[in-house]
matplotlib code that plots the C-alpha trace (Angstrom):
import matplotlib.pyplot as plt

x = [126.4, 128.7, 127.3, 129.7, 129.9, 128.5, 125.5, 125.0, 125.2, 122.7, 120.3, 120.5, 121.6, 124.2, 123.7, 122.8, 124.2, 127.5, 127.5, 126.7, 129.3, 132.0, 131.0, 130.8, 134.2, 135.5, 133.8, 135.2, 138.8, 138.3, 137.0, 140.1, 142.4, 140.4, 140.7, 144.4, 144.9, 143.1, 145.4, 148.3, 147.2, 146.5, 150.1, 151.7, 149.7, 150.8, 154.5, 154.2, 152.6, 155.1, 158.1, 156.6, 156.0, 159.6, 161.0, 159.0, 160.2, 164.0, 163.7, 162.3, 165.0, 167.8, 166.2, 166.2, 169.8, 170.7, 168.7, 170.5, 173.9, 173.1, 171.7, 174.8, 176.9, 174.6, 174.7, 178.6, 179.0, 176.7, 178.4, 181.8, 180.5, 178.8, 179.6, 175.9, 175.7, 172.1, 173.8, 176.1, 173.2, 171.3, 174.2, 174.6, 170.7, 170.6, 173.8, 172.9, 169.2, 167.5, 169.9, 168.3, 171.2, 171.6, 167.8, 167.8, 170.4, 168.4, 165.3, 167.0, 168.8, 165.8, 165.3, 167.7, 167.1, 168.6, 172.1, 173.7, 171.8, 172.4, 176.0, 176.2, 174.5, 176.9, 179.7, 178.2, 177.8, 181.3, 182.4, 180.0, 181.4, 184.9, 183.6, 182.1, 185.8, 186.6, 183.3, 184.2, 187.6, 186.3, 183.8, 186.4, 188.3, 185.3, 184.7, 188.4, 188.0, 184.8, 185.3, 181.9, 181.1, 180.3, 182.0, 179.8, 181.1, 182.1, 184.3, 186.0, 188.7, 189.8, 193.3, 194.1, 196.8, 200.1, 199.6, 196.3, 196.9, 198.6, 196.3, 194.4, 190.5, 189.9, 192.4, 190.9, 187.4, 188.8, 190.6, 187.3, 185.5, 188.2, 188.1, 184.2, 184.2, 187.4, 187.6, 188.7, 185.7, 183.3, 185.0, 184.5, 180.8, 180.3, 181.5, 179.0, 176.1, 177.3, 177.1, 173.6, 172.6, 174.1, 172.0, 168.9, 169.7, 170.2, 166.7, 165.2, 166.7, 165.6, 162.2, 161.9, 163.1, 160.5, 157.8, 158.7, 158.7, 155.4, 153.8, 154.9, 153.5, 150.3, 150.0, 150.6, 148.2, 145.6, 145.8, 145.3, 142.3, 141.0, 141.5, 140.2, 137.2, 136.5, 136.7, 134.3, 131.9, 132.2, 131.5, 128.3, 127.3, 127.8, 126.0, 123.1, 122.9, 123.2, 120.5, 118.2, 118.9, 118.9, 116.5, 114.2, 113.4, 112.4, 110.3, 108.5, 107.9, 106.5, 104.2, 102.8, 102.4, 100.9, 98.3, 97.5, 97.1, 99.9, 103.2, 106.2, 109.1, 112.2, 114.8, 117.1, 119.3, 119.7, 117.9, 115.0, 114.7, 114.4, 111.5, 109.9, 110.1, 108.5, 105.8, 105.0, 104.8, 102.3, 100.5, 100.1, 98.8, 96.5, 95.0, 94.6, 92.8, 90.7, 89.7, 89.0, 86.8, 85.0, 84.3, 82.9, 81.0, 79.3, 79.1, 76.8, 79.1, 77.0, 76.2, 79.2, 76.8, 76.2, 74.3, 71.7, 74.6, 76.1, 72.8, 72.0, 75.4, 75.0, 71.5, 72.6, 75.2, 73.1, 71.0, 67.6, 66.3, 68.7, 68.7, 66.3, 65.7, 64.8, 63.4, 63.6, 61.9, 62.0, 58.5, 57.9, 61.6, 60.7, 59.3, 62.6, 64.3, 61.7, 61.7, 65.2, 67.1, 69.0, 72.1, 70.0, 68.5, 71.9, 73.0, 69.9, 70.5, 74.1, 72.8, 70.2, 72.9, 75.2, 72.5, 71.3, 74.7, 75.7, 72.6, 73.2, 75.8, 79.2, 78.4, 74.9, 74.9, 73.2, 72.2, 70.7, 68.6, 66.8, 66.7, 65.3, 65.0, 67.4, 67.6, 69.5, 70.6, 70.8, 72.8, 72.1, 69.3, 66.4, 62.7, 63.2, 66.3, 64.6, 61.7, 64.2, 66.2, 63.2, 61.6, 64.9, 65.4, 61.9, 60.5, 63.4, 65.7, 63.1, 61.9, 65.6, 66.1, 63.0, 63.9, 67.4, 66.2, 64.0, 66.8, 69.0, 66.5, 65.8, 69.4, 69.7]
y = [291.0, 288.0, 284.7, 282.2, 278.7, 277.4, 279.7, 278.8, 275.1, 275.5, 277.3, 275.1, 271.7, 269.3, 267.4, 263.7, 263.0, 264.5, 262.5, 259.2, 260.0, 260.5, 257.4, 255.2, 256.4, 255.6, 252.2, 251.4, 252.3, 250.4, 247.5, 247.6, 247.6, 244.6, 242.7, 243.4, 242.5, 239.2, 238.5, 239.3, 236.9, 234.2, 234.6, 234.7, 231.6, 229.8, 230.9, 229.3, 226.2, 225.9, 226.4, 223.8, 221.3, 222.0, 221.4, 218.2, 216.9, 217.9, 216.5, 213.2, 213.2, 213.7, 211.2, 208.6, 209.3, 208.8, 205.7, 204.4, 205.0, 203.4, 200.4, 199.9, 199.9, 197.3, 195.2, 195.3, 194.6, 191.6, 190.2, 190.4, 188.7, 185.6, 185.7, 185.3, 186.5, 187.8, 190.7, 191.3, 191.4, 193.5, 196.0, 196.3, 196.4, 199.5, 201.0, 200.5, 199.7, 201.7, 204.4, 206.4, 208.5, 209.7, 210.2, 212.3, 214.7, 214.9, 215.8, 218.5, 220.0, 221.3, 223.9, 226.7, 228.3, 225.3, 225.3, 225.4, 222.2, 220.4, 221.1, 219.5, 216.5, 216.2, 216.4, 213.7, 211.7, 212.0, 210.9, 207.9, 206.9, 207.1, 204.9, 202.6, 201.8, 200.5, 198.4, 197.0, 195.9, 194.3, 192.5, 191.3, 190.0, 187.9, 186.6, 185.5, 183.9, 182.0, 181.3, 182.8, 183.0, 184.7, 187.9, 191.0, 193.2, 196.3, 193.8, 192.0, 194.6, 194.8, 193.5, 192.6, 194.3, 192.3, 192.2, 190.6, 188.4, 185.6, 185.7, 182.7, 182.7, 183.3, 186.1, 187.7, 187.6, 189.2, 191.8, 192.7, 192.9, 195.2, 197.4, 198.1, 198.4, 200.2, 203.6, 205.3, 203.7, 205.0, 208.5, 208.8, 207.5, 210.1, 212.8, 211.7, 211.8, 215.2, 216.6, 215.1, 216.6, 219.9, 219.7, 219.1, 222.0, 224.4, 223.2, 223.9, 227.3, 228.3, 226.9, 228.7, 231.9, 231.6, 230.9, 233.7, 236.2, 235.0, 235.1, 238.5, 239.4, 237.7, 239.5, 242.8, 241.8, 240.8, 244.0, 245.7, 243.7, 244.4, 248.0, 248.1, 246.2, 248.7, 251.5, 249.8, 249.2, 252.8, 254.0, 251.7, 253.2, 256.7, 256.1, 254.6, 257.3, 260.0, 258.4, 258.1, 261.5, 263.4, 261.4, 258.8, 260.9, 264.0, 262.0, 260.3, 263.6, 264.9, 262.0, 262.8, 266.4, 265.6, 263.6, 266.5, 268.5, 270.9, 272.2, 270.0, 271.2, 272.3, 270.1, 267.3, 267.1, 269.7, 267.7, 267.2, 270.7, 271.6, 269.2, 270.6, 274.0, 273.2, 271.1, 274.1, 276.3, 274.1, 273.4, 277.1, 277.6, 274.4, 275.8, 279.2, 277.6, 275.4, 278.5, 280.4, 277.7, 277.0, 280.7, 281.0, 277.8, 278.9, 282.8, 284.9, 286.4, 289.8, 290.4, 288.4, 286.8, 283.0, 281.5, 278.7, 276.1, 277.7, 278.0, 274.3, 273.3, 275.7, 274.6, 270.9, 271.4, 273.4, 272.5, 273.6, 273.8, 276.7, 278.2, 280.9, 281.7, 285.2, 285.4, 288.8, 289.2, 292.6, 293.5, 294.6, 294.1, 292.9, 296.3, 297.9, 295.7, 296.3, 300.1, 300.9, 298.0, 295.0, 297.2, 299.2, 296.2, 294.6, 297.7, 297.6, 293.8, 294.7, 297.3, 295.1, 292.6, 295.1, 296.6, 293.2, 292.0, 295.1, 294.5, 290.9, 289.3, 288.2, 284.6, 285.0, 284.0, 286.0, 284.1, 284.9, 281.9, 283.5, 286.6, 288.9, 286.4, 286.5, 284.3, 284.9, 282.0, 283.1, 280.7, 280.1, 282.7, 282.6, 283.6, 287.1, 287.7, 286.5, 289.1, 291.9, 291.3, 290.9, 294.2, 296.0, 294.8, 294.9, 297.9, 300.3, 299.3, 298.2, 301.9, 303.1, 300.3, 301.2, 305.0, 304.2, 302.0, 304.7, 307.2, 304.9, 304.2, 308.0, 308.5, 306.2]
z = [-66.7, -66.7, -65.4, -63.6, -64.9, -61.6, -61.8, -65.4, -64.5, -61.6, -64.1, -67.1, -65.4, -66.3, -69.7, -69.1, -72.6, -71.6, -68.3, -70.3, -73.0, -70.2, -68.2, -71.3, -72.3, -68.8, -68.8, -72.2, -70.9, -67.8, -69.6, -72.0, -68.9, -67.5, -70.8, -70.9, -67.4, -68.0, -70.9, -68.7, -66.1, -68.7, -70.0, -66.6, -65.8, -69.0, -68.2, -64.7, -66.2, -68.9, -66.5, -64.1, -67.0, -68.3, -64.8, -64.4, -67.8, -67.1, -63.6, -65.0, -67.5, -65.0, -62.6, -65.5, -66.2, -62.6, -62.5, -65.7, -64.2, -61.0, -63.0, -65.0, -61.9, -60.3, -63.4, -63.7, -60.1, -59.9, -63.2, -61.6, -58.5, -59.9, -63.7, -64.6, -68.4, -67.5, -66.0, -68.9, -71.4, -69.2, -68.9, -72.8, -73.3, -71.2, -72.7, -76.4, -76.5, -73.8, -73.9, -71.1, -70.5, -74.0, -74.3, -71.1, -72.6, -75.9, -73.9, -72.0, -74.8, -76.4, -73.7, -74.4, -71.0, -69.1, -70.8, -67.5, -66.2, -69.6, -69.4, -65.9, -67.4, -70.4, -68.0, -65.9, -69.1, -70.1, -66.7, -67.0, -70.4, -68.9, -66.0, -68.6, -70.0, -66.5, -66.6, -69.9, -68.8, -65.6, -67.6, -70.0, -67.2, -66.0, -69.5, -69.7, -66.4, -67.2, -70.8, -71.8, -75.4, -77.5, -76.4, -76.7, -79.5, -77.5, -75.6, -78.3, -79.1, -75.5, -74.7, -71.1, -69.6, -69.0, -65.2, -65.6, -68.7, -66.7, -63.7, -62.9, -63.4, -59.7, -59.6, -62.8, -61.2, -58.0, -60.0, -61.8, -58.6, -57.1, -60.2, -59.9, -56.1, -55.1, -53.6, -56.9, -58.7, -56.1, -56.0, -59.8, -59.3, -56.7, -59.0, -61.7, -59.1, -57.8, -61.4, -61.8, -58.5, -59.4, -62.7, -60.8, -58.4, -61.3, -62.6, -59.3, -59.2, -62.7, -62.1, -58.6, -60.3, -62.9, -60.5, -58.3, -61.2, -62.4, -58.9, -58.7, -62.1, -61.2, -57.9, -59.7, -62.4, -59.8, -58.0, -61.4, -62.1, -58.7, -59.1, -62.6, -61.4, -58.6, -61.1, -63.4, -60.5, -59.5, -63.1, -63.2, -60.0, -61.1, -64.4, -62.6, -59.9, -62.7, -64.8, -61.7, -60.2, -63.5, -65.6, -63.9, -60.8, -62.7, -65.2, -62.1, -60.5, -63.9, -64.2, -60.8, -61.9, -65.1, -63.3, -61.1, -64.2, -63.1, -64.7, -64.5, -62.2, -64.3, -62.7, -63.5, -66.5, -69.1, -71.6, -69.2, -68.3, -71.9, -72.3, -69.1, -70.2, -73.6, -71.9, -69.5, -72.4, -74.2, -70.7, -70.4, -73.9, -73.4, -70.1, -71.7, -74.7, -72.4, -70.2, -73.3, -74.9, -71.6, -71.1, -74.7, -74.4, -71.1, -71.6, -73.9, -76.4, -76.4, -72.6, -71.2, -68.7, -68.7, -71.7, -71.8, -71.7, -68.6, -67.0, -67.4, -66.0, -63.1, -62.3, -62.4, -59.7, -57.1, -54.2, -55.2, -51.7, -50.9, -54.3, -55.8, -59.4, -60.5, -64.1, -65.9, -69.2, -71.3, -72.4, -76.0, -76.9, -80.3, -80.8, -80.0, -82.4, -85.2, -84.5, -83.8, -85.2, -83.7, -83.0, -80.4, -79.1, -78.5, -76.6, -74.6, -73.7, -72.6, -70.3, -68.8, -68.1, -66.5, -64.3, -63.2, -62.5, -60.4, -58.1, -57.2, -55.1, -56.5, -55.9, -57.8, -61.5, -64.1, -67.2, -70.5, -71.4, -74.4, -76.7, -74.0, -71.0, -68.1, -65.0, -61.9, -59.8, -56.3, -54.1, -50.6, -50.4, -47.8, -48.7, -47.3, -49.1, -52.4, -51.9, -51.0, -54.2, -56.3, -55.1, -55.6, -59.0, -60.5, -58.6, -58.3, -61.1, -63.7, -64.1, -64.6, -67.2, -69.0, -69.1, -70.2, -72.8, -74.3, -74.1, -75.9, -78.4, -79.0, -79.4, -82.2]

ax = plt.figure().add_subplot(projection="3d")
ax.plot(x, y, z, "-o")
ax.set_aspect("equal")
plt.show()
């Protein structure tokens, strides 16, 4: 007869070891995904941080370049206005000592991802250098007008154009002021600033793109972490439930049954069912052995009635006020043993025990307390009942016992 898998599973139970193995594998896989997702989150966070730091650095560099360009314009304009050499030196300190424009481009050039922004800054730098030629010429005009000495090295080789060479000092200063403040000058300056703003705009676009992508990755990874965490929690709950349902609960029920001295229910996991079946088999053998030992300890092996030990135990547990004892002693039993042998005597003792047992109630206890001495413990018996039983046994059955005993002896 073919047994279906479902019926076999119901009969044998599912293996707790198998469940734990499966759940442990699931937990390991989930844990691996959780660790992987955590690393992904960390990398994404680092990418966002790096992009933000990079944007801050490049924005700072671009701002420094714009500040440097504005500073140079301010110094040249102030110098052409009042001819104070402090502004002249400030201009060249910025251009050749501080070099904030050049440093800004160098800082931004290390980021390969920002080539477009750096290219705009280079273009602005080139335009700024072209504008510096106008600044140099204007400052040369002021130096010629004021007679300042010594002439800074970058201005020494500059020759005034013929239209400016024969101008008066005041006219030279006026020409210099016009050159650094006319419409063409500001148009070129605006172009430089526009290139710088475009560079910053590209930086912002690039950073925003990285941030958006990183944010999307982080949200995806967070959803993955949340999902994996839920799966791990479910795996832990299932493992706990399976352990309690298939292992712990059957053990607790088994403990109660053991305390009650009863067999264990065959339920739970396959492994526990095997243990329960093995225990129940041992329990049956134990009970059978105890019953056998108890019977042998309290019963006479020859006559199968209670022996002296059983008599003492029974007598200690009865109410003597409602209990009667009937003593039976076989006269001249020793002569039977001496004449016919102990085997005949044993058969007579067995017949005596059988006859006496048949003529007492089922709840009365017949005991052999000596070689040929028998006592019947009559439970819950009154005086009249005692006399009735005694007369029946000794007057009626006594003669038959003696006659049968003689017949048995003659037969031997």
